[in-house]
Rosetta silent file (secondary structure, phi, psi, omega in degrees, C-alpha in Angstrom):
SEQUENCE: LETFLLVADHGSMAEAARRLGITPAAVAQRIAALEAEVGAPLLLRAGRQVQPSDAGRAILQQSRRILGDVRQLGLVARADAAVGELRLGAISTALTGLLPPALLRLAESAPRIDLFILPGTSPEIYRLLTEERIDAAILVRPPFVPPKTLEWQVLRQEPMVLLCPEAWAGQDVASLLRDRPFIRYDRNNWGGRLADGWMKANRLAPREWLELDQLEAIAVMVSAGLGVSVVPDWAPPWPEGLRLCRLPLPGTPPPMREIGLLWPRSTPAGRLVARLHEALR
SCORE:     score description
SCORE:     0.000 S_00000001
   1 L     0.000  -42.036  178.748  102.056   89.724  189.805 S_00000001
   2 H   -59.345  -41.299 -177.821   98.680   89.670  188.048 S_00000001
   3 H   -69.233  -45.119 -179.853   98.024   93.229  188.966 S_00000001
   4 H   -57.546  -48.345  179.754  101.583   94.292  187.837 S_00000001
   5 H   -59.995  -43.822  176.274  101.120   92.594  184.504 S_00000001
   6 H   -64.241  -39.471  177.675   97.786   94.228  183.851 S_00000001
   7 H   -67.425  -43.787  179.687   99.185   97.709  184.635 S_00000001
   8 H   -62.560  -40.091 -178.988  102.237   96.941  182.431 S_00000001
   9 H   -73.033  -32.395 -170.172  100.078   95.710  179.488 S_00000001
  10 H  -108.175   -7.069  178.185   97.525   98.555  179.585 S_00000001
  11 L    62.412   28.155 -176.517   99.727  101.354  180.858 S_00000001
  12 L  -155.202  128.319  176.529   97.112  102.429  183.347 S_00000001
  13 H   -75.013  -31.450  176.841   96.421  101.665  186.987 S_00000001
  14 H   -68.288  -37.883  176.297   92.784  102.781  186.513 S_00000001
  15 H   -67.113  -39.559  178.002   92.320  100.219  183.609 S_00000001
  16 H   -62.245  -42.327  178.675   93.915   97.541  185.724 S_00000001
  17 H   -64.792  -35.904  179.525   91.514   98.372  188.630 S_00000001
  18 H   -66.529  -42.301 -175.585   88.554   98.217  186.234 S_00000001
  19 H   -69.327  -37.571  177.665   89.516   94.792  184.927 S_00000001
  20 H   -79.408  -18.736 -176.220   90.164   93.453  188.480 S_00000001
  21 L    77.573   27.390 -179.251   87.102   94.926  190.003 S_00000001
  22 L  -128.967  177.760 -179.095   88.974   96.853  192.655 S_00000001
  23 L   -84.713  155.103  173.021   89.847  100.502  193.304 S_00000001
  24 H   -56.673  -29.409  176.942   92.912  102.289  191.851 S_00000001
  25 H   -65.209  -40.760 -176.873   94.116  102.709  195.477 S_00000001
  26 H   -68.839  -35.840  179.762   94.050   98.920  195.917 S_00000001
  27 H   -63.325  -45.479 -177.180   96.013   98.513  192.721 S_00000001
  28 H   -62.870  -36.886  179.032   98.655  101.029  193.973 S_00000001
  29 H   -66.469  -39.463  178.290   98.880   99.110  197.304 S_00000001
  30 H   -63.564  -41.168 -178.644   99.469   95.856  195.453 S_00000001
  31 H   -68.709  -40.424  179.673  102.188   97.332  193.315 S_00000001
  32 H   -67.691  -31.307 -179.545  103.862   98.881  196.406 S_00000001
  33 H   -76.689  -37.602  175.252  103.781   95.535  198.198 S_00000001
  34 H   -64.450  -43.108  175.777  105.345   93.805  195.182 S_00000001
  35 H   -61.848  -38.252  177.450  107.980   96.466  194.879 S_00000001
  36 H   -66.085  -37.649  179.513  108.857   96.107  198.552 S_00000001
  37 H   -70.151  -43.345 -177.643  109.205   92.335  198.092 S_00000001
  38 H   -68.886  -43.883 -176.478  111.245   92.663  194.896 S_00000001
  39 L    90.020   28.520 -178.804  113.308   95.502  196.323 S_00000001
  40 L  -162.468  144.116  176.892  113.147   97.771  193.327 S_00000001
  41 L   -65.154  137.431 -171.728  110.591  100.179  191.681 S_00000001
  42 L  -109.471  -19.544 -176.614  108.727   98.299  188.953 S_00000001
  43 E  -134.967  144.657 -179.826  106.628  101.124  187.337 S_00000001
  44 E  -126.464  143.608  178.057  107.382  104.624  186.259 S_00000001
  45 E   -85.470  134.387  175.608  104.939  107.391  185.327 S_00000001
  46 E  -131.835   89.607 -173.464  105.246  108.819  181.794 S_00000001
  47 L    73.612 -131.948  175.139  102.687  111.569  181.337 S_00000001
  48 L   -81.776  -10.585  179.412   99.324  110.011  181.860 S_00000001
  49 E   -95.500  160.271  170.995  100.619  106.487  181.302 S_00000001
  50 E  -112.328  133.572 -178.845  102.505  104.079  183.520 S_00000001
  51 E  -128.127  149.627  173.829  105.342  102.143  182.092 S_00000001
  52 E   -60.795  133.860  175.589  107.572   99.412  183.432 S_00000001
  53 L   -71.438  178.742  174.865  110.923  100.530  184.857 S_00000001
  54 H   -57.518  -40.319  179.076  114.085   98.689  183.866 S_00000001
  55 H   -68.024  -39.015 -179.310  113.521   96.321  186.821 S_00000001
  56 H   -67.155  -37.045  177.463  109.840   95.855  185.788 S_00000001
  57 H   -66.131  -34.485 -177.510  110.845   94.990  182.215 S_00000001
  58 H   -66.837  -30.235 -172.698  113.405   92.485  183.551 S_00000001
  59 H  -102.737   -3.052 -175.461  110.693   90.496  185.424 S_00000001
  60 H   -56.261  -52.645 -172.248  107.876   90.703  182.869 S_00000001
  61 H   -70.457  -37.567 -179.547  108.409   87.360  181.034 S_00000001
  62 H   -66.528  -38.104  178.929  109.258   85.389  184.197 S_00000001
  63 H   -60.363  -40.776  179.490  106.121   86.865  185.869 S_00000001
  64 H   -62.215  -43.007  177.915  103.988   85.683  182.994 S_00000001
  65 H   -62.258  -42.168  177.451  105.565   82.193  183.239 S_00000001
  66 H   -59.415  -49.550  175.288  104.978   82.035  186.981 S_00000001
  67 H   -60.193  -41.120 -179.758  101.243   82.888  186.572 S_00000001
  68 H   -60.974  -44.785 -179.630  100.950   80.450  183.755 S_00000001
  69 H   -61.870  -39.019 -179.609  102.436   77.669  185.877 S_00000001
  70 H   -68.047  -38.074  176.775  100.199   78.440  188.750 S_00000001
  71 H   -62.401  -45.724  179.776   97.147   78.407  186.487 S_00000001
  72 H   -64.848  -23.637  174.540   98.216   75.123  184.935 S_00000001
  73 H   -52.206  -46.030 -177.452   98.424   73.351  188.315 S_00000001
  74 H   -63.649  -42.345 -179.251   94.671   73.110  188.462 S_00000001
  75 H   -63.453  -44.080  176.876   94.449   71.902  184.885 S_00000001
  76 H   -60.171  -43.434 -171.230   97.031   69.181  185.417 S_00000001
  77 H   -69.042  -24.911 -175.806   95.393   68.051  188.663 S_00000001
  78 L  -117.861   39.275 -170.655   91.979   67.746  186.817 S_00000001
  79 L   -68.119  -15.557 -179.109   93.273   66.526  183.472 S_00000001
  80 L   -94.882    7.709  179.733   90.493   63.875  183.178 S_00000001
  81 L  -135.673  150.452 -179.668   87.681   66.409  183.391 S_00000001
  82 L   -85.586   72.638 -175.501   86.465   69.396  181.348 S_00000001
  83 L  -132.898  135.265  172.582   86.958   71.747  184.298 S_00000001
  84 E   130.560 -173.768 -174.965   88.965   74.979  184.580 S_00000001
  85 E   -96.049  135.508  177.307   89.649   78.264  182.810 S_00000001
  86 E  -120.223  120.819 -178.693   90.124   78.405  179.049 S_00000001
  87 E  -105.596  122.669 -170.914   91.658   81.540  177.603 S_00000001
  88 E  -125.889  133.043  172.101   90.754   82.169  173.963 S_00000001
  89 E   -99.838  143.976 -178.598   91.803   84.827  171.514 S_00000001
  90 E  -150.943  143.403  175.238   89.424   85.553  168.631 S_00000001
  91 L   -73.316  159.277 -170.640   89.081   87.953  165.641 S_00000001
  92 H   -59.925  -46.412 -173.857   86.073   90.300  165.607 S_00000001
  93 H   -73.545  -22.770  172.340   84.035   88.477  162.950 S_00000001
  94 H   -70.573  -37.269 -179.713   84.474   85.090  164.784 S_00000001
  95 H   -62.251  -32.724 -178.929   83.241   86.759  167.998 S_00000001
  96 H  -102.069  -17.028  178.217   79.934   87.713  166.351 S_00000001
  97 L  -100.610  -72.370 -171.542   79.607   84.867  163.731 S_00000001
  98 L   -74.248  -36.473 -166.062   81.174   81.537  164.703 S_00000001
  99 H   -75.392  -47.319 -170.666   81.427   81.821  168.517 S_00000001
 100 H   -50.722  -51.005 -177.812   77.893   82.528  169.795 S_00000001
 101 H   -68.177  -29.684 -178.355   76.175   79.229  168.745 S_00000001
 102 H   -70.724  -39.870 -178.654   79.405   77.322  169.673 S_00000001
 103 H   -67.818  -30.482  175.907   79.491   78.894  173.197 S_00000001
 104 H   -66.960  -45.509  178.029   75.870   77.858  173.715 S_00000001
 105 H   -61.518  -43.964 -178.561   76.713   74.247  172.823 S_00000001
 106 H   -66.738  -35.411  178.433   79.827   74.410  175.067 S_00000001
 107 H   -61.668  -36.962 -176.930   77.844   75.857  177.970 S_00000001
 108 H   -76.987  -38.004 -175.931   75.441   72.934  177.673 S_00000001
 109 H   -91.737  -19.296 -179.124   78.088   70.164  177.243 S_00000001
 110 L  -145.967   72.820 -172.136   80.789   71.458  179.545 S_00000001
 111 L   -69.880  -13.963 -177.297   79.280   73.979  182.006 S_00000001
 112 L   -93.116    3.925  173.568   82.327   73.872  184.307 S_00000001
 113 E   -86.327  128.160  176.005   84.718   75.458  181.759 S_00000001
 114 E   -90.978  114.878 -174.020   85.343   79.108  182.617 S_00000001
 115 E  -103.790  128.321  177.320   85.913   80.937  179.360 S_00000001
 116 E  -118.001  126.448 -178.247   87.950   84.135  179.036 S_00000001
 117 E  -120.080  128.562 -175.561   87.895   85.656  175.517 S_00000001
 118 E  -114.897  112.497  179.584   90.369   88.218  174.324 S_00000001
 119 E   -75.734  160.612  176.990   89.509   90.037  170.992 S_00000001
 120 L   166.851  174.135 -179.519   92.154   91.164  168.597 S_00000001
 121 L   -79.037  162.046 -177.784   93.571   91.018  165.061 S_00000001
 122 H   -59.009  -48.520  176.691   95.076   87.716  163.825 S_00000001
 123 H   -56.499  -34.951 -176.024   98.761   88.900  164.254 S_00000001
 124 H   -71.382  -45.289 -176.634   98.008   90.090  167.776 S_00000001
 125 H   -79.127  -23.032  169.558   96.387   86.943  169.016 S_00000001
 126 H   -61.657  -42.473  177.368   98.919   84.755  167.287 S_00000001
 127 H   -63.037  -42.827 -179.584  101.661   86.580  169.304 S_00000001
 128 H   -62.513  -37.417  178.529   99.697   86.099  172.520 S_00000001
 129 H   -62.032  -48.608 -178.653   99.399   82.332  171.687 S_00000001
 130 H   -62.468  -32.775  177.974  103.152   81.986  171.110 S_00000001
 131 L   -82.846    6.381 -179.617  103.825   83.824  174.339 S_00000001
 132 L    61.169   30.037  177.433  101.521   81.267  176.146 S_00000001
 133 L   -92.302  -16.672  168.962   99.209   84.073  177.331 S_00000001
 134 L  -130.045  165.099 -176.012   96.208   82.349  175.788 S_00000001
 135 L   -90.824  -27.005 -177.506   95.348   78.662  175.301 S_00000001
 136 E  -163.789  158.660 -176.695   93.926   78.797  171.808 S_00000001
 137 E  -136.399  137.854  173.468   93.142   81.238  169.033 S_00000001
 138 E  -104.420  115.483 -168.543   90.420   81.647  166.361 S_00000001
 139 E  -155.840  173.182  176.154   92.153   83.568  163.603 S_00000001
 140 E   -77.093  142.034  176.322   92.896   83.840  159.878 S_00000001
 141 L   -49.242  127.736  179.083   95.333   81.228  158.554 S_00000001
 142 L   -60.679  144.837  173.264   98.811   82.632  159.004 S_00000001
 143 L   -78.477   27.584  179.101  100.675   83.617  155.828 S_00000001
 144 L  -148.270  167.852  176.095  103.559   81.386  156.951 S_00000001
 145 L   -81.281  113.060  175.332  103.863   77.790  158.124 S_00000001
 146 L   -59.985  153.073  174.862  103.187   77.701  161.922 S_00000001
 147 L   -55.743  153.962  179.503  105.677   75.699  164.073 S_00000001
 148 L   -66.907   -7.939  176.000  104.956   71.952  164.381 S_00000001
 149 L   -79.496   -8.049 -179.168  104.221   72.496  168.003 S_00000001
 150 E  -111.087  145.481  176.387  100.893   74.097  167.057 S_00000001
 151 E  -101.908  139.043 -176.729   97.763   72.370  165.756 S_00000001
 152 E  -127.614  129.315  176.874   95.605   74.062  163.074 S_00000001
 153 E  -130.296  125.672 -179.054   92.015   73.087  162.228 S_00000001
 154 E   -78.223  135.326 -179.375   90.015   74.976  159.597 S_00000001
 155 E  -105.019  -35.497 -172.224   86.591   76.160  160.744 S_00000001
 156 E  -156.972  142.915  175.451   85.350   78.246  157.792 S_00000001
 157 E  -115.637  129.805 -173.598   86.398   79.256  154.260 S_00000001
 158 E  -127.929  113.671  176.304   85.290   82.739  153.112 S_00000001
 159 E   -66.376  145.543  173.087   85.814   83.859  149.414 S_00000001
 160 E   -74.377  135.169 -178.844   87.053   87.361  148.804 S_00000001
 161 E  -133.207  164.065  172.122   84.351   89.545  147.220 S_00000001
 162 E   -97.030  126.001  176.289   83.975   93.126  146.008 S_00000001
 163 E   -91.780  135.129  174.672   81.703   95.294  148.070 S_00000001
 164 E  -150.290  153.847  178.189   79.962   98.151  146.174 S_00000001
 165 E   -61.794  155.227 -179.852   76.869  100.275  146.817 S_00000001
 166 H   -54.394  -38.520 -175.110   73.650   98.888  145.205 S_00000001
 167 H   -68.823  -14.632  179.059   73.589  101.803  142.768 S_00000001
 168 H  -104.935    9.011 -170.340   76.919  100.716  141.193 S_00000001
 169 L   -70.339  -13.566  179.987   76.114   97.066  140.870 S_00000001
 170 L   -79.095   -8.566  178.811   75.685   97.195  137.115 S_00000001
 171 L   -90.721  148.965  179.926   79.397   97.848  136.607 S_00000001
 172 L   -75.836  164.850 -176.329   81.984   95.085  136.318 S_00000001
 173 H   -58.282  -47.274 -172.204   84.641   94.552  139.072 S_00000001
 174 H   -65.782  -38.044  174.724   87.581   95.826  137.106 S_00000001
 175 H   -63.230  -47.978 -179.576   85.657   99.140  136.251 S_00000001
 176 H   -58.483  -41.400  177.635   84.653   99.641  139.810 S_00000001
 177 H   -72.524  -24.315 -179.247   88.153   99.239  141.056 S_00000001
 178 H   -85.491  -36.337 -171.330   89.544  101.549  138.422 S_00000001
 179 H   -99.865  -22.476 -169.424   86.875  104.346  138.566 S_00000001
 180 L  -102.980  156.735  170.220   85.624  104.410  142.219 S_00000001
 181 E   -59.558  141.573 -175.591   87.389  105.367  145.445 S_00000001
 182 E  -109.532  129.766  176.107   88.946  102.314  147.025 S_00000001
 183 E  -107.214  108.201 -173.535   88.551  101.460  150.835 S_00000001
 184 E   -88.123  138.430  168.419   91.325   99.026  151.563 S_00000001
 185 E   -74.059  124.569 -171.044   91.178   96.274  154.129 S_00000001
 186 L   -48.876  125.234 -178.240   94.241   96.905  156.310 S_00000001
 187 L   -72.115   -8.819  173.490   97.270   95.121  154.942 S_00000001
 188 L   -74.542  -18.506  176.737   98.568   94.595  158.508 S_00000001
 189 L   -88.180  141.602 -171.896   95.722   92.036  158.802 S_00000001
 190 H   -63.625  -33.434  179.171   96.366   88.620  157.193 S_00000001
 191 H   -66.898  -35.673  179.302   92.932   88.852  155.348 S_00000001
 192 H   -67.278  -31.011  176.392   93.935   92.271  154.026 S_00000001
 193 H   -65.127  -37.034  178.366   97.143   90.757  152.568 S_00000001
 194 H   -60.990  -46.874  177.865   94.983   88.350  150.599 S_00000001
 195 H   -57.710  -45.807 -178.980   93.072   91.200  149.043 S_00000001
 196 H   -65.337  -36.419  178.628   96.276   93.056  148.249 S_00000001
 197 H   -67.630  -35.888  178.393   97.827   89.969  146.706 S_00000001
 198 H   -67.540  -43.645  178.601   94.857   89.356  144.493 S_00000001
 199 H   -63.698  -38.477  175.543   95.008   92.921  143.188 S_00000001
 200 H   -67.642  -40.207  177.982   98.687   92.775  142.522 S_00000001
 201 H   -63.643  -28.635  176.939   98.358   89.496  140.730 S_00000001
 202 L   -96.936    9.511  176.946   95.722   91.074  138.488 S_00000001
 203 L    54.898   40.465  176.495   97.745   94.253  137.988 S_00000001
 204 L   -96.758  136.079  176.421   94.895   96.389  139.456 S_00000001
 205 L  -127.678   86.664 -176.841   95.769   99.764  140.810 S_00000001
 206 L   -68.633  165.901  175.522   92.698  101.212  142.550 S_00000001
 207 E   -81.557   89.844 -175.679   92.178  104.810  143.590 S_00000001
 208 E   -59.450  135.086 -177.767   93.335  104.505  147.163 S_00000001
 209 E  -133.456  -54.738  176.484   91.284  106.532  149.653 S_00000001
 210 E  -135.175  157.306  174.543   91.128  104.852  153.080 S_00000001
 211 E  -133.123  118.171 -175.984   92.635  101.905  154.827 S_00000001
 212 E  -128.315  154.606  179.380   90.739  100.371  157.727 S_00000001
 213 L  -108.284    9.939  178.708   91.063   97.213  159.907 S_00000001
 214 L  -110.588  116.534  178.996   87.327   96.855  160.838 S_00000001
 215 H   -62.574  -41.052 -178.925   85.293   94.895  158.255 S_00000001
 216 H   -64.046  -38.767  176.229   82.006   96.138  159.636 S_00000001
 217 H   -66.484  -39.632  178.649   83.064   99.805  159.285 S_00000001
 218 H   -59.118  -44.440 -176.207   84.242   99.170  155.706 S_00000001
 219 H   -64.533  -41.151  178.142   80.779   97.699  154.854 S_00000001
 220 H   -63.620  -39.409  179.737   78.964  100.741  156.344 S_00000001
 221 H   -71.409  -34.828  176.659   81.134  103.144  154.403 S_00000001
 222 H   -65.519  -45.603 -177.062   80.637  101.224  151.125 S_00000001
 223 H   -62.269  -26.266  179.393   76.805  101.176  151.744 S_00000001
 224 L   -77.005   -6.862  179.569   77.024  104.955  152.259 S_00000001
 225 L    84.370   22.972 -177.376   78.499  105.325  148.670 S_00000001
 226 L   -87.526  -10.018 -178.819   81.927  106.325  149.836 S_00000001
 227 L   159.092 -170.194  179.034   83.746  103.705  147.704 S_00000001
 228 E  -122.649  162.005 -178.543   84.354  100.025  146.972 S_00000001
 229 E  -152.285  155.495  173.239   86.362   97.371  148.815 S_00000001
 230 E  -108.077  115.770 -171.256   87.695   93.866  148.509 S_00000001
 231 E  -139.092  162.832  167.118   86.850   91.899  151.684 S_00000001
 232 E   -74.229  145.069  176.594   86.104   88.315  152.810 S_00000001
 233 L   -80.067   74.794 -167.802   82.532   87.250  152.777 S_00000001
 234 L   -70.576  164.141 -175.260   82.511   86.849  156.514 S_00000001
 235 L   -61.550  135.975  173.626   80.036   84.904  158.700 S_00000001
 236 L   -64.405  162.081   13.231   76.863   86.859  159.531 S_00000001
 237 L   -81.358  145.984  169.061   75.632   88.924  161.253 S_00000001
 238 L   -98.833  164.181  174.284   76.473   91.951  159.125 S_00000001
 239 L   -56.229  149.007 -176.672   75.489   95.543  160.183 S_00000001
 240 L   -82.259  152.824  173.035   71.795   96.131  159.701 S_00000001
 241 L    77.668   17.184 -177.573   70.348   98.310  156.948 S_00000001
 242 L   -76.151  132.926  174.831   73.207   97.965  154.471 S_00000001
 243 L  -116.646   81.472 -178.069   72.506   98.794  150.830 S_00000001
 244 E  -144.533  170.246  175.540   75.352   97.112  149.063 S_00000001
 245 E  -122.419  150.070  174.208   76.216   94.214  146.749 S_00000001
 246 E  -109.769  111.876 -177.946   78.795   91.469  147.092 S_00000001
 247 E  -105.238  134.158  179.856   80.210   90.769  143.648 S_00000001
 248 E   -66.327  146.633  177.760   82.403   87.725  142.952 S_00000001
 249 L   -82.980  144.390  178.690   85.982   88.432  141.892 S_00000001
 250 L   -65.790  157.116 -177.868   86.911   87.378  138.458 S_00000001
 251 L   103.059  152.170 -179.979   89.250   84.312  138.170 S_00000001
 252 L  -133.087  131.997  -10.589   88.871   80.730  139.372 S_00000001
 253 L   -85.424  167.150  177.964   89.008   79.993  142.075 S_00000001
 254 L   -70.123  153.719  178.619   88.648   83.307  144.086 S_00000001
 255 L   -63.939  144.984 -176.314   91.177   83.866  146.923 S_00000001
 256 E  -115.823  135.568  166.430   89.861   82.402  150.241 S_00000001
 257 E   -91.399  115.992  175.147   90.205   83.621  153.769 S_00000001
 258 E   -96.680  126.868  176.778   90.450   80.570  156.033 S_00000001
 259 E  -102.908  130.909  179.207   89.318   80.931  159.607 S_00000001
 260 E  -147.125  178.660 -179.844   90.563   78.259  161.986 S_00000001
 261 E  -106.603  132.242  179.220   91.358   77.209  165.600 S_00000001
 262 E  -121.110  131.161 -179.774   95.050   77.247  166.452 S_00000001
 263 E  -161.112  156.203  179.880   96.450   75.780  169.663 S_00000001
 264 E   -62.745  137.100  178.663   99.535   74.100  171.175 S_00000001
 265 L   -64.981  -34.129 -178.789   99.705   70.339  170.609 S_00000001
 266 L  -115.328  101.996  179.951  100.981   69.842  174.144 S_00000001
 267 L  -148.710  139.710  174.171   99.034   71.869  176.701 S_00000001
 268 L   -59.494  -22.154 -179.786   97.413   71.241  180.051 S_00000001
 269 L   -91.095   16.316 -176.401   94.275   72.929  178.598 S_00000001
 270 H   -58.709  -41.435 -179.523   94.129   70.395  175.767 S_00000001
 271 H   -64.564  -36.496  179.733   91.000   68.708  176.998 S_00000001
 272 H   -73.105  -39.521  177.917   89.260   72.092  177.277 S_00000001
 273 H   -64.902  -38.537 -179.042   90.423   73.136  173.807 S_00000001
 274 H   -64.557  -36.189  177.066   89.154   69.830  172.399 S_00000001
 275 H   -70.741  -36.165  171.548   85.732   70.469  173.851 S_00000001
 276 H   -59.035  -45.127  179.733   85.743   73.971  172.257 S_00000001
 277 H   -61.964  -40.763  177.573   86.715   72.537  168.866 S_00000001
 278 H   -58.647  -42.244 -178.496   83.912   69.989  169.168 S_00000001
 279 H   -70.716  -32.964 -179.614   81.421   72.787  169.863 S_00000001
 280 H   -69.110  -33.708 -177.082   82.792   74.937  166.967 S_00000001
 281 L   -74.037    0.000    0.000   82.414   72.079  164.519 S_00000001
């Protein structure tokens, strides 16, 4: 089942083989054995990709639940100890900024926790959390009220700032947004929606040029003189060698991007999540 889900999620037997540390032939054998047991073909080739058949789509969700239940057996049996696998989703700036020192503390205080980290955007990892495919998520505060079954704890607040090349730092924010090319932080990201909302509230119509979902790439392009951008002042490290300025946005207070830990209130991995939260604080 685990092999089938990896192939279904990534559309590739080769990628599933790489993640499992086995050969593509072994992946194919596992799929053939599962299909023989189920009694129906579960995967279909579509060009270079592999997609679930109707039968494969029919068993996707139940397969995830079965694997989740099996994994939770160990957590339930050892509920009084910080032992077991913790599956964490995290946005890219948390992976490089918040997590490294926290993981060092976690490794020292709870060395028997096996951590699996899945990177992604906030909407992506929020979906994985609600589908019970991960135990906790470090992400931007959702632009809606999460269900009461989830617990939210703020880890960091980041003011939105204007990035501009050093050579343009003498101009005010409104002039830079009006006169220079604008590199937009992707509005599909919840942080990007904050920037968009601030500009709309201030009736600013920048000269749109690019829209990107990677903050580090935006910073490099601004440093190269390709434009300006409104982004959160995220936790270091930033790319090396940047020649740019971070200008505060006019208005009090500036919009804030909140980064926090989100997890189900009732979960067998609760003790492990609590140890992670303690390390992050």
